[in-house]
N, C-alpha and C positions, 0 to 999 in steps of 0.2 A: 556921714561915714559910718555911724553906728548902724544905720538902717542897711547900708550896703553889706557890712560885715555880717549882720544877722541873716541877710538873704543868702550869703555864701555858705554860712553854717547850715542853713536849712537845706540848701541844694546838696551839700556834701552828705548830710544825713540821708537825704532821699536816695542818692546814688548808692550809698552803702547798703541801704535796706533793699533796693531793687537788685543789687548784685547777688543777694542770697537766693533769689528766685530765677536767675538767668543762668543757663548752662555754661556760659563763657565768662571769664573774668572781665571786670570793668577796666577799660583801657583809658589811658590818658596820653596824649601826645600823638603826633602824626606817625612816628616811627613804629610805635606799638600798634597803631591802627593798620599800618601796612603789613606788619607781621601777621596780625590777626586775619587779614584778608587772604594772605598767602596760604596760611594754614587751612582756612575754609575752602580755598580753591583746590588744594591738594586732597582734602577729604572728599570733595565732590568728584574729583577725578578718580579716586579710588572707588567710590561708590558707583560711578559710571562704568568703570572697568569690571567690577564685580557683577553689576547688573547685566553688562554685555556678555560676560562669561556664562551667567545663568541662562540668558536667552539662547546662547549657542548650544548649551547642554540640552535645553528643552527642544530646540530644533533638531538636534541629533537624535534625541529620544523619539520625537515624532516621526522622523525619517525612518528610523529602525522599525517603529511600530507599523508604519505604512507598508514597509517591505514585508513584514511578517503577515500583515493583513492581506497583502496581494498574493503571497504564497498560499495562505490558507484559502482564499477565495478561489484561486486556480485549482488547488487540489480538490476542493469541494465540487467545483463544476465538472472536472474530469471524472471524479468518482460517480457523480450523478449520471452524466451522459453515457459513460462507458458501461455503467451498471445496466442501463436500459438496453444497450446494444448486446450485452452479454447474456441477457435473459434467455434468448433462443439457444445460444451455444451451451449454456449451463443445463438447460432442459435436455438437449440432445445428449450431451456427455453424461449426465446423471442416469438417463434411461439406459444407455449403452453400458455404463459401468455396472449397473445392477444386473443386467442380463448376462454380462460376461462372467460375473461371479458364479453363475449357474450354467456355464457353457458346457460342462460335462454331464449335465442332467437333461431330461426331456422337458424342462420348464419352457413353456411357450412354443415348443417345437412341434412340427408335424412330420410324419413319416412320408418320405418320397421315394419312388422307384426311379433310379437313375441308370441310363444306358449310355455309355460313351466308348470311344475307341482310342486306345493308346498304342504305344509301340509294341509290336508283337515280340514273342520270344524273350520276354523280360525275366530276369532272375527273381526268385521269391523275395530276396532281401530288398530289392529295389521297388517292388510293387507297393508296399505300404507307404513309402515316402512319396511316390508319384501320386498316389490317391489322396495324400494328406489326411490319413485316417489315424485317429488315436486308438490305442489298444488294438492295433491291427494284429491278427493272428491267423495263421494258416490251419485250416481244419484237416484237409486231405487233398490229395492229387489223384485225378482219374484221367489218364492219358494226357491230352493237351489241356485239360480243364483243371484249374486250380480253384479249390473251394476255400474261401476264407469266411470269417465270422459274419460278414454282412452280405456276401454275394459270391460271384464267380468271375474268373478271368480265363479267357481262351487264348492260349499262347500262340496258336497258329494265326488267328485273325486279329488279335489285340482287342477284342470286344470285352468290355467290363460291364457287368450288371450287378447292381447292389442297391440296398435300401439305406437311406440316410435320414436322420432326424434333423431337420433344418428349421430355422426361424423364418417367419414371414419375410417377404422380399424387402419391405421398407425397414424392418428392424435389422435385417442383415446388413443393409447399406449403412445404417446408423452405426452398427458395431464396427464396420470397416474403418470408420473415422478413428475409433479408439485403438484399432489394431494396426494402423499404418506403420510402415517402416521408413527408414530414410531414403529408400529407393522410390517411394511414391511421392508425387508432388503434394498430396494431401497432408504430408507430415508437417508442412509449413503452417497449416491451420492449427495443428496441435501445439506447435511452438508458440504461435501468437496467442493462443488461448491461455497457455501456461503463463506467459509474460503478463497478460492482462489480469489473470487471477492474482499473481504476485503483487501487481500494482494496487489492485482493489484491497488486498489485505493491508498494505502499508498505508494507503491513503485514508483508510477508515479512521486512523488516529487523528486526522485533521477535521473530522466531522464534529468534534466537540472542542470547546474552548480549553486552552491550556490552563492547568491549575484547578480545574473543576473536579468534583467528585465523580462525575460520569466518566471522564477520561481516565482517572486513576482506577476506577472499577473495570473499564475496558482493558487496560493494560494487565490487570490481575487475571481477568478471564482469558486473555490471550496467552499469558504464561501458563495457566492451567491447561489449555488446549495443547500447547507444545509439550508440557510435561506428560500428558496422557499418551501422546504419540511416542515419546522416548521410552516410556514404561512398556508400552506394547512391543516396541522393537527390540529392546534389550533385556527384558525380563521374561 
């Protein structure tokens, strides 16, 4: 009996010492054990739910990131391919734009003698608009012949002879693209080119990763360019 009691005392001491190092209290009895198991199961369920919610959040973030990456990839591909297509159009429109700035000067022009027949007996006021001449001015009138600053017009025959400073044929055709009106089918080319230029300007922001210094620098430079245009227009 004494030996059994000493063993019980030793086991009780051992349990009390171990309970100090275990995160849950020492239990005795089947009811307490059942409650302990239920508490552990509820904790596990909560942990599983929290881990599941975290996994769902991660999946949503990955899905959103993939969507952004897909948009970025698409914009970069379009920017690259359309950029190559627009090289020729940009060269043509840049050349014609520069030459049109100097359209009232003899820059790149050669003098040509032109003879053509128009409607006879035209009034002096109508003659300049029919010939599409800038700075048209009547010098004098001698019988049926009207002398203007670049040539003559015979009212009886309708023959007009004048000199004109004109661009080379290929350059004149290029300029016609820049000067088209809505009556010409070529105006659709100008509209398409304008839309492509707008897209190239916007899609350039997708050429750099978001949040990087290069993108922030690009936005600042774009703002500077817009500010320069506004200053030129309104000051």
